N, C-alpha and C positions, 0 to 999 in steps of 0.2 A: 504493501500499499505504498501511496506516494504521499508523503506530509508536509511537503516543503510548502512553505506559505511565505508572502511579502512582508508578514510583519512579527517583530519581535517577542511583543507581550499582547495579551490579551487577558478582558475581565468580560463578565457577564453577572449579571445582579440574579436572575432567575429565571428558571422555568417561565412561559407566558403560559397561565394559567390561573383561576379562581381572584383576589382581586387584584392579581397582575393583569388579567388579560382584559377585566372588565374594567380598568384603568387608562389600557392603550389601545383599545378599541375604541371607548368615550371620545376620546383626543382625536384617534383619526378617521370616525367613520360616524361619530353623531354631532362633530366639534363644541366636542367639551374643551373649549382654549386653554381653559383655567390649567386642566390636568397638567401642563407646560412644568410646572411646580414642582408637584409630589414629584413626577417623574424623575427630574433633573434630582431633586433632593436625595434618591434612590444610589442613584447613576455615580454623585459627588461622595453619596457614605462609603458606595461600594470600591471606589477607584484609593490607590494610595496618595500619597504628597508625589508630585509630579514635578520635575525639573521647571524654572520657570521659563524657558526656553520654550515650552510648551504650546503646541499651536492646535488648537482646536479645530477640527474639520469635521463639518454635519455629512452625511451623505446627501447627495442632492435630491431633493422629493421632484417628479415631477411635475411639470407645470400646470396636467393637466389636476390635478390633487390640488395642486396653492389652490388653483382659482375655485374647485368642488367647498374646499374647506375655507376658504380666507385667510389659510397660512399657511405658509411653511413650516411641519410640525421639528423638524429635526435642526431647523435654525433656531427657532425658540429658544428648543432645549437648549444648543451649545452657547447659544448668548448667554443666557441665566447662567452654563456649567463657570465658562468665562468668567462671569463676574464673582460668583461666588469663589475660582480660586484665581482671580486676577491674571488669567491667562487670555491671549488675542485666539480671538475666532477669525479664520477664513473661509472664505467661497470660493476658495483656487479649483477646489475641484467639480466639476459643473456634468449634467446632465448631455449626452453626447446624442442620443437617442431616447425617445418616448413611451417604452414597454411598460407594462406592470407585471410584477410576482405574482400579483395573489393568485392564489389558485391556478399555479402551474406547472408542471411538472417539472422533475430533478435535473433533468436533461436540457429540459425549455428552458428553466434559470441561470445555469450555468453559461447555454449558449447565447443570450440576452447579456448578463454581466459582461460577457466577454467584449463589448462594443457601447456598453452602457455611459462611460465615463471619457472627462478629456479635461485635461488641465493646462489650459492656454500660458500660464506665469510658469515662469522658471521658480523654481522650489529653492532655498537654504538648506544646502547641504549641511550644517550645522545643528539645525535645529530638530528638535523631535516633535513628530506629528501624530496627535491622537484624533483617529479617525473615530466618528462615531455614529451610532443609529438603535433605533429602536427596538426593531425584532432582527435575529439571525434563526436563518432556517437551514441553509446548504450549505451557509458561507462563502457563497457566490459573489455577491455582494461585494461583504469585505473583504474577499481577496482582491478581488480587479480593482476595487477601490484604493486600493492600498498600496498594486501594483503600477497602476498611474500616477503615483502621489511618486512613488517611487522613480519612476523612468519620466517624470517632470525634474527629479535632483534632492526632492527629499533623501537625508540620509537616514534617519529612524521614522519606521511606523510603526504603531501602538495602536491596538483596536479597541474599543467600548462596545459593551450594547446593553440596552435596559433587559431583554429577553431573550431566552431560547423559545425557540419552536420547530418541535421534529415535526419536520414532510411525514405527512397519513399516507 
């Protein structure tokens, strides 16, 4: 089994079930915008101390989902986490496609993630980039998002997610 990943460290708060599932689903699917605060607190509490040069990068949200919700759910969490940790937030990672992962098979998720991201700016090789997302299922989004950051010059990429959802 090949376990090579483009990130050095990874954290996950908990499995996506029970109250955490309700909180995330409300935040993403019923416009419960204020849920970004408790979700950010969970992530903040789970993460260790980070180097002061760490740059938080949210997985970019598909534009159609931003229009539906009226907010970019991961950018809100990234900004709040940056505020709590006194760390910079960057939107250098951008969507190159508008595909959605929800309800997609494992193979489709992996294929979509390979072309999902772009980073049009050169990143600092001396900084640590913390890539964050709300749910990790197959790991394809985080893998290819992290690889895109490395390809743009990032020296070190770490990842953190609020929840883990096994692919049924």
